[in-house]
N, C-alpha and C positions, 0 to 999 in steps of 0.2 A: 437440538443440541447434539453435536457429534463429538466424540472423545477419541483421541488418539494416545496410545501408550508407547513409550520408548524405553527400552532396557538400559539402565544406568549402572555402570560397574561398581562405583562406590559413591556414597553421599559426598566424600571429600572432593570428588571431581566437580560437583555442582557448587560446593561452598568453598572453593579454594581462593576466592578473591574477596576484598573487603565489601564489594557491592555485587553479590551474585547475579548471574544472568537471569535466573529465575525471578528475582525481584524486579529486574529491568523489564521483563516481558509481561509480568502480571498486570492486567488492566489496560494494555496497549490498545489503541484504536486501530481497527483494520477495516477494510472494505466490507468484510463479512459481519462485522460487529466488534465486540470487545473480547480480546483474548484473555483467557484464564489459564494459569499453569500451577501445578503443584506437585510435589514429591510424595510418593506413597510407598511404604515398605511392602515388599512382596509377602505373600501368605506365610512363607517359611521363615521370614525375617532374615534371610541371608543376603538380600540385595534391595535395590530401590528401583522404582519405575517413575518415569516422568509422564504425568498426565496433562494433556492440553485439550481445550475446548473453546469454542466461541459462543458468546451470548449474543443472540441477535438483537440489535437495537431497533426500536420502533422506526426511526428515520435514520437512514445511513448518513454518516458524517459528511460524505462528499456532496449530498444534496444541497448543503448550505454554502458550498464554495461559489464565489463569484468570479466569472471571467469578465474582466473590465473592458472598457471601450478601447483602450490602447491595444489589448491583446486581441480582441475581435477584429479590429481594424487591420493588424498585422496578418492575422490568420486568413482574412478575406483576401488580402493581397497575394497570398499563397494559393488561392484557389479553393480554400476550405469552405464548405457550406456549413456556417455556424449553427444554423436551426437544426440540421440533421445530425450534427456532431456534438452538440452541447453536453450530453450526458458523458460521453467519451472524454471531452476536454475537462469537464468538472472532475471526473475520476483521476485523469492525468495530473491536473493541478493538485488534487488532494495528496496523491502519492509522491509527486516530486517536490512539493512545497512551491510556495509563490515565486521565490528567486530563481530556481532552476527552471521552472515552468516558463517564466519570462525570458529566460536565456535560450531555452531549446525550442520551444514550440513555434514562435514566429520567424521562421528562416525565409526571407524574401526569395522569390524565384530568381531574381537578378544575381544573387549570390550563389545559387545552386548551379551545379554543372549542367550544361546544355542537355535538354531532354529529360532531366531527372524529375520524376514525379514527386509530389508532396510527400513528406515523411509521416504525416498524420493520415491514417485511414479514414475513409468516409463511412458513416454509419449506413447500414442497409436496412 
């Protein structure tokens, strides 16, 4: 578990909205695990600091992502080696979301400028 601290000028800056950012971030799924955040008063009680850390999950969320037949077919047409790139593709789909992944990932070479390489790197 790694902890980062950021100096906050006043508590009001964090709690200035009806649904503070700190509550939106708490428990968010990330590639590294689950994000946790909290405010803590400084020792001299003159200010606040933002603490942030990740809790490693046993199985990363992106492992359960499925790249469907339509997507793999389109990606193969672009020259992507699906077997070598599967972990990269799953992570990309997890980060982008299904809709944006379907829109961005399978760009057929016929629509790409002549000589342009695939936009998805091959795993090494």
